[in-house]
MDAnalysis code that builds the backbone (N, CA, C; Angstrom):
import MDAnalysis as mda
import numpy as np

u = mda.Universe.empty(588, n_residues=196, atom_resindex=np.repeat(np.arange(196), 3), trajectory=True)
u.add_TopologyAttr("name", ["N", "CA", "C"] * 196)
u.add_TopologyAttr("resid", np.arange(1, 197))
u.add_TopologyAttr("resname", ["MET", "LYS", "VAL", "ILE", "PHE", "ALA", "THR", "GLY", "ASN", "LYS", "GLY", "LYS", "LEU", "ARG", "GLU", "VAL", "LYS", "ASN", "ILE", "PHE", "ALA", "ASP", "THR", "ASN", "LEU", "GLU", "ILE", "ILE", "SER", "LEU", "GLU", "GLU", "LEU", "ASN", "PHE", "ASN", "GLU", "GLU", "ILE", "GLU", "GLU", "THR", "GLY", "LEU", "THR", "PHE", "TYR", "GLU", "ASN", "ALA", "PHE", "ILE", "LYS", "ALA", "ASP", "ALA", "ILE", "PHE", "ASN", "LYS", "PHE", "LYS", "ILE", "PRO", "THR", "ILE", "ALA", "ASP", "ASP", "SER", "GLY", "LEU", "ALA", "VAL", "ASP", "GLN", "LEU", "ASP", "GLY", "GLN", "PRO", "GLY", "VAL", "PHE", "SER", "ALA", "ARG", "TYR", "ALA", "GLY", "GLU", "ASN", "VAL", "THR", "TYR", "ASP", "ASP", "ASN", "ASN", "ARG", "LYS", "LEU", "LEU", "LYS", "GLU", "LEU", "GLU", "ASN", "PHE", "PRO", "GLN", "PRO", "HIS", "PHE", "ALA", "LYS", "PHE", "VAL", "CYS", "CYS", "ALA", "VAL", "PHE", "VAL", "ASP", "ASN", "THR", "ASN", "ARG", "ILE", "ALA", "VAL", "ASN", "GLY", "GLU", "LEU", "LYS", "GLY", "GLU", "ILE", "ILE", "LYS", "GLU", "PHE", "LYS", "GLY", "THR", "ASN", "GLY", "PHE", "GLY", "PHE", "ASP", "PRO", "ILE", "PHE", "GLN", "PRO", "GLU", "SER", "TYR", "LYS", "ILE", "THR", "LEU", "ALA", "GLU", "MET", "ASN", "ILE", "GLU", "GLU", "LYS", "ASN", "LYS", "ILE", "SER", "HIS", "ARG", "SER", "LYS", "ALA", "PHE", "ASN", "LEU", "LEU", "LYS", "GLU", "LYS", "LEU", "VAL", "ASP", "LEU", "SER", "ILE", "PHE"])
u.atoms.positions = np.array([
    [-24.957, -24.344, 5.881],
    [-24.971, -23.409, 7.003],
    [-25.137, -21.983, 6.484],
    [-25.996, -21.225, 7.138],
    [-26.240, -19.844, 6.728],
    [-25.301, -18.885, 7.450],
    [-24.747, -17.967, 6.674],
    [-23.877, -16.923, 7.224],
    [-24.290, -15.601, 6.589],
    [-24.442, -14.581, 7.403],
    [-24.773, -13.259, 6.877],
    [-23.480, -12.529, 6.524],
    [-23.474, -11.879, 5.381],
    [-22.363, -10.985, 5.043],
    [-22.856, -9.568, 5.304],
    [-22.269, -8.934, 6.317],
    [-22.710, -7.604, 6.751],
    [-22.154, -6.511, 5.838],
    [-22.738, -6.423, 4.652],
    [-22.355, -5.361, 3.725],
    [-23.557, -4.970, 2.880],
    [-23.579, -3.721, 2.463],
    [-24.590, -3.267, 1.527],
    [-23.987, -3.088, 0.148],
    [-22.704, -3.426, 0.027],
    [-21.962, -3.226, -1.215],
    [-22.125, -4.458, -2.115],
    [-22.829, -4.264, -3.236],
    [-23.115, -5.408, -4.118],
    [-21.858, -5.963, -4.781],
    [-20.871, -5.103, -5.024],
    [-19.608, -5.555, -5.600],
    [-18.875, -6.493, -4.656],
    [-18.800, -6.108, -3.378],
    [-18.164, -6.961, -2.369],
    [-18.920, -8.284, -2.227],
    [-20.249, -8.186, -2.185],
    [-21.079, -9.381, -2.014],
    [-20.814, -10.383, -3.133],
    [-20.742, -9.898, -4.362],
    [-20.487, -10.759, -5.517],
    [-19.127, -11.439, -5.393],
    [-18.105, -10.647, -5.009],
    [-16.751, -11.204, -4.876],
    [-16.698, -12.288, -3.797],
    [-17.312, -12.012, -2.655],
    [-17.214, -12.951, -1.524],
    [-18.057, -14.202, -1.775],
    [-19.210, -14.054, -2.392],
    [-20.006, -15.246, -2.748],
    [-19.201, -16.144, -3.682],
    [-18.467, -15.528, -4.577],
    [-17.621, -16.259, -5.512],
    [-16.542, -17.053, -4.762],
    [-15.941, -16.443, -3.740],
    [-14.882, -17.088, -2.957],
    [-15.416, -18.292, -2.181],
    [-16.641, -18.183, -1.646],
    [-17.212, -19.264, -0.844],
    [-18.073, -20.230, -1.665],
    [-18.047, -20.085, -2.988],
    [-18.908, -20.901, -3.856],
    [-18.622, -22.396, -3.736],
    [-17.390, -22.774, -3.360],
    [-17.045, -24.197, -3.278],
    [-17.248, -24.770, -1.876],
    [-17.979, -24.054, -1.025],
    [-18.258, -24.542, 0.340],
    [-19.767, -24.765, 0.479],
    [-20.165, -25.283, 1.643],
    [-21.601, -25.442, 1.871],
    [-22.169, -24.263, 2.662],
    [-21.448, -23.144, 2.645],
    [-21.951, -21.928, 3.282],
    [-22.932, -21.237, 2.357],
    [-24.071, -20.874, 2.900],
    [-25.024, -20.064, 2.136],
    [-24.892, -18.629, 2.640],
    [-24.331, -17.778, 1.787],
    [-24.109, -16.392, 2.204],
    [-25.364, -15.578, 1.938],
    [-25.876, -14.989, 3.016],
    [-27.106, -14.202, 2.938],
    [-26.734, -12.720, 2.973],
    [-27.352, -11.955, 2.107],
    [-27.078, -10.515, 2.083],
    [-28.022, -9.783, 3.033],
    [-27.632, -8.574, 3.406],
    [-28.499, -7.752, 4.254],
    [-29.788, -7.403, 3.517],
    [-29.685, -7.274, 2.207],
    [-30.864, -6.970, 1.388],
    [-31.902, -8.089, 1.502],
    [-31.427, -9.343, 1.500],
    [-32.346, -10.484, 1.631],
    [-33.053, -10.477, 2.982],
    [-32.421, -9.852, 3.973],
    [-33.007, -9.775, 5.319],
    [-33.793, -8.478, 5.511],
    [-33.928, -7.718, 4.421],
    [-34.601, -6.406, 4.473],
    [-33.989, -5.475, 5.509],
    [-32.674, -5.592, 5.666],
    [-31.958, -4.716, 6.595],
    [-31.272, -3.623, 5.787],
    [-31.682, -2.388, 6.000],
    [-31.045, -1.291, 5.263],
    [-30.658, -0.127, 6.158],
    [-30.540, -0.409, 7.454],
    [-30.091, 0.634, 8.381],
    [-28.592, 0.868, 8.193],
    [-28.171, 2.068, 8.503],
    [-26.748, 2.404, 8.413],
    [-26.067, 1.980, 9.713],
    [-24.991, 1.219, 9.606],
    [-24.199, 0.877, 10.797],
    [-23.048, 1.871, 10.842],
    [-23.008, 2.671, 11.876],
    [-21.988, 3.715, 11.942],
    [-20.620, 3.113, 12.225],
    [-19.686, 3.365, 11.332],
    [-18.325, 2.846, 11.482],
    [-17.479, 3.885, 12.208],
    [-17.375, 3.711, 13.518],
    [-16.692, 4.709, 14.351],
    [-15.260, 4.304, 14.693],
    [-14.825, 3.151, 14.189],
    [-13.476, 2.669, 14.505],
    [-12.398, 3.473, 13.801],
    [-11.198, 3.368, 14.336],
    [-10.051, 4.072, 13.751],
    [-9.185, 3.136, 12.911],
    [-9.559, 1.849, 12.915],
    [-8.807, 0.865, 12.125],
    [-9.783, -0.004, 11.343],
    [-9.280, -0.682, 10.314],
    [-10.110, -1.608, 9.543],
    [-10.639, -2.712, 10.458],
    [-9.789, -3.186, 11.369],
    [-10.139, -4.244, 12.323],
    [-11.346, -3.827, 13.174],
    [-11.285, -2.626, 13.741],
    [-12.374, -2.152, 14.604],
    [-13.675, -2.023, 13.816],
    [-13.603, -1.436, 12.642],
    [-14.822, -1.237, 11.844],
    [-15.443, -2.559, 11.389],
    [-14.602, -3.533, 11.041],
    [-15.123, -4.836, 10.618],
    [-15.909, -5.484, 11.754],
    [-15.364, -5.421, 12.969],
    [-16.069, -6.028, 14.110],
    [-17.316, -5.239, 14.503],
    [-17.290, -3.922, 14.345],
    [-18.489, -3.116, 14.632],
    [-19.651, -3.611, 13.769],
    [-19.379, -3.831, 12.464],
    [-20.430, -4.292, 11.542],
    [-20.865, -5.723, 11.871],
    [-19.895, -6.616, 12.062],
    [-20.221, -8.026, 12.330],
    [-21.005, -8.182, 13.627],
    [-20.555, -7.488, 14.675],
    [-21.240, -7.582, 15.974],
    [-22.668, -7.052, 15.898],
    [-22.846, -5.931, 15.209],
    [-24.184, -5.329, 15.107],
    [-25.165, -6.286, 14.434],
    [-24.727, -6.911, 13.343],
    [-25.615, -7.812, 12.601],
    [-25.820, -9.135, 13.349],
    [-24.739, -9.669, 13.926],
    [-24.893, -10.923, 14.679],
    [-25.831, -10.729, 15.871],
    [-25.686, -9.622, 16.590],
    [-26.537, -9.365, 17.759],
    [-27.999, -9.175, 17.363],
    [-28.239, -8.670, 16.170],
    [-29.624, -8.460, 15.715],
    [-30.275, -9.758, 15.249],
    [-29.556, -10.564, 14.455],
    [-30.175, -11.731, 13.830],
    [-29.793, -13.070, 14.468],
    [-28.737, -13.074, 15.281],
    [-28.253, -14.306, 15.941],
    [-27.898, -15.394, 14.932],
    [-27.397, -14.968, 13.780],
    [-26.909, -15.882, 12.739],
    [-25.428, -15.569, 12.553],
    [-24.553, -16.593, 12.426],
    [-23.121, -16.304, 12.217],
    [-22.942, -15.249, 11.119],
    [-21.997, -14.351, 11.353],
    [-21.849, -13.193, 10.468],
    [-20.393, -12.982, 10.067],
    [-20.200, -12.663, 8.789],
    [-18.892, -12.215, 8.322],
    [-19.013, -10.751, 7.926],
    [-17.906, -10.054, 8.032],
    [-17.879, -8.642, 7.643],
    [-16.447, -8.301, 7.288],
    [-16.297, -7.165, 6.634],
    [-14.934, -6.700, 6.388],
    [-14.912, -5.185, 6.402],
    [-13.738, -4.666, 6.574],
    [-13.533, -3.252, 6.303],
    [-12.253, -3.188, 5.502],
    [-12.292, -2.362, 4.498],
    [-11.142, -2.317, 3.619],
    [-10.993, -0.923, 3.063],
    [-9.833, -0.662, 2.528],
    [-9.604, 0.646, 1.944],
    [-8.218, 0.737, 1.351],
    [-7.925, 1.917, 0.910],
    [-6.678, 2.197, 0.220],
    [-5.758, 2.994, 1.122],
    [-4.499, 2.608, 1.178],
    [-3.490, 3.358, 1.944],
    [-2.401, 3.801, 0.974],
    [-2.259, 5.109, 0.815],
    [-1.286, 5.664, -0.127],
    [-0.060, 6.152, 0.641],
    [1.115, 5.657, 0.249],
    [2.357, 5.973, 0.970],
    [2.580, 7.477, 1.106],
    [2.457, 8.216, -0.007],
    [2.757, 9.650, 0.013],
    [1.742, 10.455, 0.819],
    [0.609, 9.852, 1.145],
    [-0.412, 10.541, 1.947],
    [-0.477, 9.958, 3.358],
    [0.635, 9.352, 3.792],
    [0.727, 8.781, 5.149],
    [-0.399, 7.800, 5.469],
    [-0.729, 6.959, 4.473],
    [-1.731, 5.922, 4.723],
    [-3.166, 6.337, 4.447],
    [-3.366, 7.576, 4.055],
    [-4.724, 8.020, 3.715],
    [-5.097, 7.493, 2.332],
    [-6.359, 7.351, 2.010],
    [-7.552, 7.650, 2.803],
    [-7.883, 6.635, 3.901],
    [-7.263, 5.453, 3.887],
    [-7.427, 4.493, 4.988],
    [-8.878, 4.141, 5.267],
    [-9.277, 4.223, 6.549],
    [-10.647, 3.834, 6.925],
    [-11.688, 4.790, 6.352],
    [-11.240, 5.924, 5.810],
    [-12.183, 6.883, 5.224],
    [-12.298, 6.722, 3.706],
    [-11.784, 5.616, 3.163],
    [-11.755, 5.416, 1.707],
    [-13.121, 5.598, 1.045],
    [-14.163, 5.017, 1.625],
    [-15.491, 5.064, 0.991],
    [-16.104, 6.458, 1.021],
    [-15.677, 7.270, 1.977],
    [-16.244, 8.623, 2.093],
    [-15.145, 9.692, 2.057],
    [-14.112, 9.406, 1.278],
    [-12.938, 10.283, 1.205],
    [-13.307, 11.701, 0.752],
    [-14.215, 11.802, -0.203],
    [-14.607, 13.123, -0.719],
    [-15.834, 13.674, 0.013],
    [-16.268, 12.988, 1.085],
    [-17.429, 13.442, 1.855],
    [-18.493, 12.359, 1.930],
    [-19.595, 12.678, 2.598],
    [-20.700, 11.723, 2.724],
    [-21.498, 11.676, 1.422],
    [-22.078, 10.519, 1.150],
    [-22.930, 10.327, -0.037],
    [-22.273, 10.746, -1.350],
    [-21.010, 10.380, -1.498],
    [-20.285, 10.714, -2.727],
    [-20.211, 9.483, -3.631],
    [-19.827, 9.704, -4.871],
    [-19.653, 8.593, -5.810],
    [-18.200, 8.118, -5.754],
    [-17.963, 6.917, -6.319],
    [-16.591, 6.418, -6.432],
    [-15.752, 7.405, -7.245],
    [-16.381, 7.974, -8.259],
    [-15.711, 8.940, -9.128],
    [-15.209, 10.148, -8.335],
    [-16.057, 10.635, -7.420],
    [-15.676, 11.777, -6.568],
    [-14.436, 11.438, -5.744],
    [-14.435, 10.243, -5.155],
    [-13.293, 9.817, -4.331],
    [-12.022, 9.706, -5.160],
    [-12.151, 9.125, -6.350],
    [-10.982, 8.975, -7.229],
    [-10.410, 10.333, -7.627],
    [-11.302, 11.260, -7.977],
    [-10.843, 12.589, -8.405],
    [-10.165, 13.344, -7.263],
    [-10.715, 13.197, -6.059],
    [-10.094, 13.856, -4.902],
    [-8.693, 13.282, -4.669],
    [-8.572, 11.954, -4.758],
    [-7.278, 11.318, -4.533],
    [-6.240, 11.803, -5.555],
    [-6.623, 11.833, -6.810],
    [-5.691, 12.291, -7.852],
    [-5.290, 13.750, -7.622],
    [-6.231, 14.568, -7.143],
    [-5.937, 15.979, -6.837],
    [-4.910, 16.060, -5.703],
    [-5.107, 15.234, -4.668],
    [-4.203, 15.230, -3.503],
    [-2.779, 14.816, -3.908],
    [-2.678, 13.996, -4.954],
    [-1.370, 13.478, -5.369],
    [-0.683, 14.343, -6.425],
    [-1.350, 15.400, -6.865],
    [-0.809, 16.238, -7.943],
    [0.591, 16.782, -7.669],
    [0.868, 17.123, -6.423],
    [2.159, 17.731, -6.087],
    [3.241, 16.728, -5.700],
    [2.910, 15.443, -5.799],
    [3.889, 14.407, -5.465],
    [4.414, 13.762, -6.750],
    [5.705, 13.391, -6.750],
    [6.246, 12.720, -7.946],
    [5.709, 11.289, -8.057],
    [5.606, 10.817, -9.291],
    [5.245, 9.409, -9.491],
    [6.489, 8.551, -9.323],
    [6.374, 7.272, -8.990],
    [5.121, 6.545, -8.806],
    [4.471, 6.828, -7.445],
    [3.137, 6.699, -7.408],
    [2.383, 6.878, -6.167],
    [2.096, 5.490, -5.592],
    [3.029, 4.980, -4.796],
    [2.855, 3.627, -4.240],
    [1.707, 3.594, -3.239],
    [0.956, 2.504, -3.292],
    [-0.215, 2.367, -2.428],
    [-0.496, 0.887, -2.203],
    [-1.388, 0.621, -1.281],
    [-1.835, -0.767, -1.101],
    [-3.292, -0.762, -0.661],
    [-4.015, -1.761, -1.138],
    [-5.350, -2.024, -0.641],
    [-5.198, -2.939, 0.563],
    [-5.960, -2.662, 1.623],
    [-5.920, -3.466, 2.839],
    [-7.335, -3.928, 3.162],
    [-7.476, -5.175, 3.575],
    [-8.791, -5.697, 3.973],
    [-8.649, -6.487, 5.270],
    [-9.517, -6.195, 6.216],
    [-9.632, -7.016, 7.420],
    [-10.987, -7.709, 7.351],
    [-10.968, -9.039, 7.303],
    [-12.205, -9.829, 7.257],
    [-12.399, -10.522, 8.602],
    [-13.633, -10.538, 9.084],
    [-13.909, -11.121, 10.400],
    [-15.100, -12.070, 10.350],
    [-15.152, -12.942, 11.343],
    [-16.267, -13.880, 11.519],
    [-16.670, -13.846, 12.981],
    [-17.987, -13.785, 13.208],
    [-18.498, -13.757, 14.576],
    [-19.652, -14.749, 14.693],
    [-19.608, -15.601, 15.730],
    [-20.774, -16.404, 16.088],
    [-20.828, -16.470, 17.605],
    [-21.564, -17.438, 18.149],
    [-21.708, -17.506, 19.610],
    [-20.388, -17.697, 20.347],
    [-19.445, -18.403, 19.715],
    [-18.209, -18.744, 20.432],
    [-16.931, -18.228, 19.787],
    [-17.005, -17.768, 18.554],
    [-15.778, -17.376, 17.842],
    [-15.765, -15.912, 17.430],
    [-14.565, -15.335, 17.502],
    [-14.302, -13.996, 16.958],
    [-12.966, -14.109, 16.225],
    [-13.040, -14.158, 14.909],
    [-11.843, -14.399, 14.097],
    [-11.595, -13.194, 13.200],
    [-10.327, -12.802, 13.086],
    [-9.969, -11.695, 12.187],
    [-8.724, -12.076, 11.387],
    [-8.728, -11.734, 10.101],
    [-7.568, -11.959, 9.227],
    [-7.396, -10.737, 8.327],
    [-6.193, -10.590, 7.791],
    [-5.909, -9.442, 6.914],
    [-5.385, -9.891, 5.561],
    [-5.676, -9.083, 4.557],
    [-5.123, -9.287, 3.223],
    [-4.673, -7.951, 2.656],
    [-3.617, -7.979, 1.842],
    [-3.097, -6.749, 1.230],
    [-2.814, -6.966, -0.249],
    [-2.926, -5.887, -1.001],
    [-2.526, -5.899, -2.404],
    [-1.757, -4.613, -2.680],
    [-0.472, -4.773, -3.016],
    [0.377, -3.607, -3.282],
    [0.316, -3.208, -4.751],
    [0.526, -1.932, -4.986],
    [0.519, -1.434, -6.355],
    [0.791, 0.051, -6.376],
    [0.240, 0.737, -7.382],
    [0.406, 2.186, -7.449],
    [-0.824, 2.837, -8.060],
    [-0.973, 4.122, -7.742],
    [-2.067, 4.915, -8.293],
    [-1.593, 5.525, -9.601],
    [-2.408, 5.340, -10.655],
    [-2.065, 5.942, -11.950],
    [-2.951, 7.169, -12.183],
    [-2.553, 8.010, -13.141],
    [-3.226, 9.297, -13.316],
    [-4.552, 9.234, -14.055],
    [-4.747, 8.201, -14.908],
    [-5.984, 8.173, -15.680],
    [-6.845, 6.987, -15.300],
    [-8.135, 7.128, -15.531],
    [-9.099, 6.072, -15.240],
    [-9.037, 5.027, -16.345],
    [-8.914, 3.746, -15.950],
    [-8.875, 2.666, -16.945],
    [-9.738, 1.510, -16.472],
    [-10.650, 1.084, -17.353],
    [-11.475, -0.080, -17.049],
    [-12.823, 0.285, -16.455],
    [-13.773, -0.621, -16.612],
    [-15.134, -0.376, -16.117],
    [-15.617, -1.467, -15.162],
    [-14.765, -2.440, -14.871],
    [-15.141, -3.479, -13.898],
    [-14.781, -2.985, -12.495],
    [-15.201, -3.728, -11.500],
    [-14.827, -3.379, -10.132],
    [-15.557, -2.149, -9.630],
    [-15.022, -1.581, -8.559],
    [-15.659, -0.424, -7.926],
    [-14.595, 0.306, -7.105],
    [-14.987, 1.386, -6.468],
    [-14.042, 2.120, -5.628],
    [-12.883, 2.688, -6.426],
    [-11.674, 2.472, -5.915],
    [-10.466, 3.017, -6.544],
    [-9.902, 2.100, -7.635],
    [-10.623, 1.033, -7.969],
    [-10.128, 0.053, -8.952],
    [-9.656, 0.669, -10.274],
    [-10.359, 1.702, -10.833],
    [-9.931, 2.227, -12.143],
    [-8.590, 2.961, -12.143],
    [-8.104, 3.347, -10.942],
    [-6.815, 4.075, -10.905],
    [-5.744, 3.317, -10.118],
    [-6.028, 2.047, -9.797],
    [-5.058, 1.242, -9.040],
    [-4.488, 0.144, -9.930],
    [-3.182, 0.205, -10.112],
    [-2.488, -0.807, -10.922],
    [-1.669, -1.695, -9.984],
    [-2.038, -2.978, -9.860],
    [-1.317, -3.876, -8.950],
    [0.136, -4.073, -9.387],
    [0.984, -4.341, -8.406],
    [2.390, -4.665, -8.649],
    [2.501, -5.768, -9.695],
    [3.450, -5.617, -10.633],
    [3.716, -6.612, -11.679],
    [2.627, -6.698, -12.747],
    [1.682, -5.765, -12.758],
    [0.638, -5.750, -13.783],
    [0.704, -4.446, -14.574],
    [0.245, -4.497, -15.808],
    [0.189, -3.308, -16.666],
    [-1.253, -2.830, -16.830],
    [-2.178, -3.462, -16.108],
    [-3.588, -3.062, -16.174],
    [-4.094, -2.763, -14.767],
    [-5.201, -2.020, -14.687],
    [-5.794, -1.707, -13.384],
    [-6.721, -2.839, -12.937],
    [-7.133, -2.771, -11.670],
    [-8.098, -3.746, -11.166],
    [-9.408, -3.659, -11.941],
    [-9.767, -2.465, -12.393],
    [-11.029, -2.281, -13.127],
    [-10.968, -2.844, -14.547],
    [-9.773, -3.193, -15.011],
    [-9.638, -3.818, -16.326],
    [-9.648, -5.346, -16.230],
    [-9.690, -5.873, -15.005],
    [-9.705, -7.322, -14.809],
    [-11.143, -7.813, -14.664],
    [-11.389, -9.078, -15.042],
    [-12.702, -9.646, -14.734],
    [-12.670, -10.146, -13.283],
    [-13.832, -10.548, -12.769],
    [-13.914, -10.898, -11.347],
    [-13.017, -12.079, -10.987],
    [-12.851, -13.031, -11.926],
    [-11.994, -14.193, -11.641],
    [-10.532, -13.764, -11.507],
    [-10.087, -12.883, -12.413],
    [-8.698, -12.392, -12.344],
    [-8.485, -11.606, -11.057],
    [-9.428, -10.711, -10.770],
    [-9.295, -9.873, -9.571],
    [-9.290, -10.732, -8.305],
    [-10.170, -11.738, -8.273],
    [-10.266, -12.580, -7.079],
    [-9.011, -13.415, -6.829],
    [-8.166, -13.568, -7.830],
    [-6.916, -14.302, -7.623],
    [-5.905, -13.483, -6.836],
    [-6.005, -12.155, -6.914],
    [-4.944, -11.319, -6.327],
    [-5.420, -10.281, -5.322],
    [-6.723, -10.010, -5.250],
    [-7.182, -8.858, -4.467],
    [-6.978, -9.024, -2.966],
    [-6.890, -7.889, -2.290],
    [-6.771, -7.846, -0.830],
    [-7.962, -8.541, -0.176],
    [-9.157, -8.316, -0.741],
    [-10.359, -8.936, -0.180],
    [-10.329, -10.439, -0.392],
    [-9.892, -10.851, -1.573],
    [-9.768, -12.276, -1.867],
    [-8.795, -12.947, -0.903],
    [-7.642, -12.300, -0.692],
    [-6.640, -12.877, 0.227],
    [-7.220, -13.010, 1.630],
    [-7.893, -11.946, 2.097],
    [-8.440, -11.967, 3.460],
    [-9.546, -13.024, 3.590],
    [-10.490, -13.045, 2.642],
    [-11.608, -13.996, 2.768],
    [-11.200, -15.439, 2.492],
    [-10.185, -15.647, 1.671],
    [-9.668, -17.012, 1.505],
    [-8.985, -17.492, 2.781],
    [-8.267, -16.584, 3.455],
    [-7.671, -16.918, 4.752],
    [-8.757, -17.216, 5.776],
    [-9.809, -16.404, 5.754],
    [-10.919, -16.614, 6.683],
    [-11.580, -17.967, 6.407],
    [-11.748, -18.287, 5.148],
    [-12.335, -19.578, 4.763],
    [-11.490, -20.728, 5.327],
    [-10.167, -20.621, 5.184],
    [-9.262, -21.661, 5.720],
    [-9.435, -21.814, 7.222],
    [-9.517, -20.679, 7.926],
    [-9.665, -20.734, 9.391],
    [-10.980, -21.398, 9.775],
    [-12.060, -21.079, 9.043],
    [-13.365, -21.669, 9.352],
    [-13.358, -23.173, 9.093],
    [-12.655, -23.584, 8.039],
    [-12.513, -25.030, 7.750],
    [-11.732, -25.707, 8.875],
    [-10.609, -25.083, 9.277],
    [-9.783, -25.649, 10.358],
    [-10.561, -25.825, 11.652],
    [-11.475, -24.898, 11.912],
    [-12.262, -24.956, 13.147],
    [-13.524, -25.802, 12.971],
    [-13.677, -26.398, 11.777],
    [-14.862, -27.215, 11.459],
    [-16.165, -26.449, 11.694],
    [-16.161, -25.171, 11.364],
    [-17.349, -24.346, 11.573],
    [-18.404, -24.662, 10.517],
    [-17.991, -25.137, 9.360],
    [-18.970, -25.578, 8.364],
    [-18.465, -26.841, 7.678],
])
């Protein structure tokens, strides 16, 4: 069964394909469909933004679609950057820009800087609208460590670990990540509903 993953993020695509590798789902990327339009994420929550993306792609191609919205919520910043994680330092910025802005914002706060990654994963087809959440708790560290992953991974150290997400390989990260938790839950729900 073909399912579109409504993302332009190659890192996310790789992680999610890995999670669904043991199913008969064929995950199609937007790139394979030659879709490169920007879907405006106007929601105020991860849940709203995930459905905005899934609905837009499902309505265009009429193929079952999965999507997610995820980001970092830092306790000392009242949950920021939240839904603005990808564009925290502005539009068309690099991951590095976002990381540097976050560290600057935390300069006046004492360590540890507790935070959590949050992911809302959704599935949309003709009859179903499913949403699940995953979280990964940890803290923001002051220096960049590791070259794997993307986003805030180089400065996020998960609870009970001495390394950052960017120091883990994809298999290690997929065992604990917020996205892994959300998409594994979504996979279970799709199996329960006999969708594939």
